[in-house]
C-alpha positions as CSV (number, residue, x, y, z in Angstrom):
1,X,-55.1,-6.5,-23.4
2,X,-51.6,-7.9,-24.0
3,X,-52.4,-10.8,-21.6
4,X,-55.5,-11.6,-23.5
5,X,-53.8,-11.8,-26.9
6,X,-50.7,-13.7,-25.7
7,X,-53.3,-16.1,-24.2
8,X,-54.8,-16.8,-27.7
9,X,-51.3,-16.6,-29.5
10,X,-50.3,-20.3,-30.6
11,X,-46.7,-20.7,-31.8
12,X,-45.7,-23.5,-34.3
13,X,-42.0,-24.4,-35.3
14,X,-41.5,-24.6,-38.6
15,X,-40.7,-23.0,-42.1
16,X,-43.3,-21.5,-44.8
17,X,-40.9,-23.6,-47.2
18,X,-42.2,-26.8,-46.0
19,X,-45.8,-27.3,-46.9
20,X,-46.3,-29.8,-43.7
21,X,-45.2,-27.0,-41.5
22,X,-47.8,-24.5,-43.0
23,X,-50.5,-27.2,-42.9
24,X,-49.6,-27.7,-39.1
25,X,-49.8,-24.1,-38.3
26,X,-53.3,-24.1,-40.0
27,X,-54.5,-27.2,-38.1
28,X,-53.5,-25.4,-34.8
29,X,-55.7,-22.2,-35.5
30,X,-57.6,-21.9,-38.9
31,X,-56.9,-18.1,-39.6
32,X,-59.6,-15.9,-41.3
33,X,-56.8,-14.2,-43.3
34,X,-53.2,-14.5,-43.5
35,X,-50.8,-11.7,-43.7
36,X,-47.2,-12.4,-45.1
37,X,-44.3,-10.0,-44.6
38,X,-41.6,-12.3,-46.0
39,X,-38.3,-11.0,-47.2
40,X,-35.1,-12.8,-48.9
41,X,-32.3,-12.1,-46.4
42,X,-28.8,-10.7,-47.8
43,X,-25.4,-11.3,-46.1
44,X,-25.8,-7.6,-45.0
45,X,-27.8,-4.5,-45.4
46,X,-25.8,-3.4,-48.4
47,X,-27.5,-3.4,-51.6
48,X,-24.6,-5.4,-53.3
49,X,-24.4,-7.9,-50.3
50,X,-24.5,-11.4,-51.4
51,X,-28.0,-13.2,-51.7
52,X,-28.0,-15.7,-48.9
53,X,-31.8,-17.2,-49.6
54,X,-33.0,-19.7,-52.3
55,X,-34.1,-17.7,-55.3
56,X,-37.8,-18.6,-54.8
57,X,-38.0,-18.4,-51.0
58,X,-40.8,-15.9,-51.1
59,X,-42.5,-17.5,-54.3
60,X,-42.2,-21.1,-53.0
61,X,-43.4,-20.0,-49.4
62,X,-46.4,-17.9,-50.5
63,X,-47.3,-20.9,-52.7
64,X,-47.4,-23.1,-49.7
65,X,-49.5,-20.9,-48.1
66,X,-51.9,-20.3,-50.8
67,X,-52.2,-24.1,-51.3
68,X,-53.0,-24.5,-47.8
69,X,-55.6,-21.3,-47.7
70,X,-57.5,-23.1,-50.4
71,X,-57.8,-26.4,-48.4
72,X,-58.8,-24.4,-45.0
73,X,-61.1,-22.0,-46.7
74,X,-59.1,-18.9,-45.5
75,X,-60.7,-15.8,-47.1
76,X,-57.7,-13.7,-48.0
77,X,-54.2,-13.6,-48.2
78,X,-52.4,-10.1,-47.6
79,X,-48.8,-9.8,-48.9
80,X,-46.2,-7.2,-47.9
81,X,-44.2,-6.4,-51.0
82,X,-42.2,-3.0,-52.0
83,X,-43.0,-0.1,-54.0
84,X,-41.5,-0.8,-57.6
85,X,-42.6,-4.4,-57.7
86,X,-44.9,-5.4,-60.3
87,X,-46.8,-2.9,-62.3
88,X,-45.5,-0.2,-60.0
89,X,-41.9,-0.9,-61.4
90,X,-42.5,1.7,-64.4
91,X,-43.0,4.6,-61.8
92,X,-39.7,3.8,-60.0
93,X,-37.0,6.6,-60.8
94,X,-34.9,5.6,-63.6
95,X,-31.6,6.0,-61.8
96,X,-33.2,3.9,-58.7
97,X,-34.3,1.0,-61.5
98,X,-30.7,1.1,-62.9
99,X,-29.5,0.6,-59.4
100,X,-31.5,-2.3,-58.6
101,X,-30.8,-4.0,-61.8
102,X,-27.2,-3.8,-61.1
103,X,-27.1,-4.7,-57.4
104,X,-28.0,-8.1,-55.8
105,X,-31.4,-6.3,-54.8
106,X,-32.8,-7.7,-58.2
107,X,-32.9,-10.9,-56.9
108,X,-35.5,-9.9,-54.1
109,X,-37.5,-8.0,-57.0
110,X,-37.5,-11.1,-59.0
111,X,-39.0,-13.1,-56.3
112,X,-41.4,-10.3,-55.1
113,X,-42.5,-10.3,-59.1
114,X,-43.0,-14.2,-58.9
115,X,-45.1,-13.8,-55.9
116,X,-47.4,-11.3,-57.4
117,X,-47.7,-13.2,-60.7
118,X,-48.5,-16.6,-59.1
119,X,-50.8,-15.2,-56.2
120,X,-53.0,-13.5,-58.7
121,X,-53.2,-16.7,-61.1
122,X,-54.2,-18.6,-57.8
123,X,-57.9,-17.2,-58.1
124,X,-57.1,-16.5,-54.2
125,X,-58.6,-13.4,-52.5
126,X,-55.3,-11.1,-52.2
127,X,-53.8,-7.9,-51.4
128,X,-50.2,-7.1,-52.4
129,X,-49.3,-3.8,-50.3
130,X,-46.5,-2.1,-51.9
131,X,-44.8,0.6,-49.5
132,X,-41.8,2.6,-50.4
133,X,-38.7,3.3,-48.0
134,X,-39.7,2.3,-44.3
135,X,-39.0,4.6,-41.5
136,X,-39.3,4.2,-37.5
137,X,-42.0,6.3,-36.2
138,X,-45.4,5.9,-35.0
139,X,-48.6,5.8,-37.1
140,X,-49.4,8.8,-39.5
141,X,-51.9,9.4,-42.0
142,X,-51.8,7.1,-45.2
143,X,-51.9,8.0,-48.7
144,X,-52.9,5.4,-51.1
145,X,-51.9,5.1,-54.9
146,X,-53.3,2.7,-57.7
147,X,-51.5,-0.6,-58.5
148,X,-49.0,1.4,-60.6
149,X,-48.2,3.9,-57.9
150,X,-48.2,6.9,-60.4
151,X,-47.4,10.0,-58.5
152,X,-45.3,8.6,-55.6
153,X,-42.2,10.6,-55.0
154,X,-38.6,9.2,-55.3
155,X,-38.3,10.5,-51.7
156,X,-41.6,8.9,-50.7
157,X,-41.6,6.7,-47.5
158,X,-43.8,5.5,-44.7
159,X,-43.8,4.4,-41.2
160,X,-43.6,0.8,-40.2
161,X,-46.6,1.2,-38.1
162,X,-48.5,2.8,-40.9
163,X,-47.7,-0.4,-42.7
164,X,-48.6,-2.6,-40.0
165,X,-52.2,-0.7,-39.7
166,X,-52.7,-0.9,-43.3
167,X,-51.9,-4.5,-43.4
168,X,-54.5,-5.3,-40.8
169,X,-57.0,-3.1,-42.3
170,X,-56.5,-4.9,-45.5
171,X,-57.0,-8.3,-44.0
172,X,-60.3,-7.0,-42.1
173,X,-61.8,-5.0,-45.0
174,X,-62.7,-5.7,-48.9
175,X,-61.6,-2.1,-49.9
176,X,-58.5,-3.4,-51.5
177,X,-59.4,-6.9,-52.3
178,X,-57.5,-8.2,-55.5
179,X,-55.4,-4.9,-56.0
180,X,-51.8,-3.9,-55.4
181,X,-52.1,-0.5,-53.8
182,X,-48.9,1.6,-53.3
183,X,-49.1,3.3,-49.7
184,X,-46.9,6.3,-48.3
185,X,-47.2,8.7,-45.3
């Protein structure tokens, strides 16, 4: 099976920050759906580490991809975000909100919020997937919450494998089209 996948896999050098690079990737292989898992890097894993990415890294990359999906007729864009972005911010524990506002993480949240706002305004079919803390483990049962994430525990987490499964399901099915589900295990 892995050999069959590798035989169909095409790699295109470039960056989503350059629309020509995105266009070239679509020319090589027109996708039926796009799954985006971008993150704005920081100097280290510390919440207080310096931001080393442009302020709109995710928003500008997503805008380029949305522009090209429209030109190529791609049916859907599925974007990995984070619990506490957009409408789900209201359900983040107040202490965590304060920590995010006072740390360099706020720059990533601002960029994620721009992605959500601009993707919704694009009129493209989207799913904004918002998991909480990511854990290493195999796929487990996935619990879904509304766009606001009401009822998600402050200690909630989800395995990376579960997130991958949900992203693929969201790309293949229409159950979550034009929504921003919060998912946990």
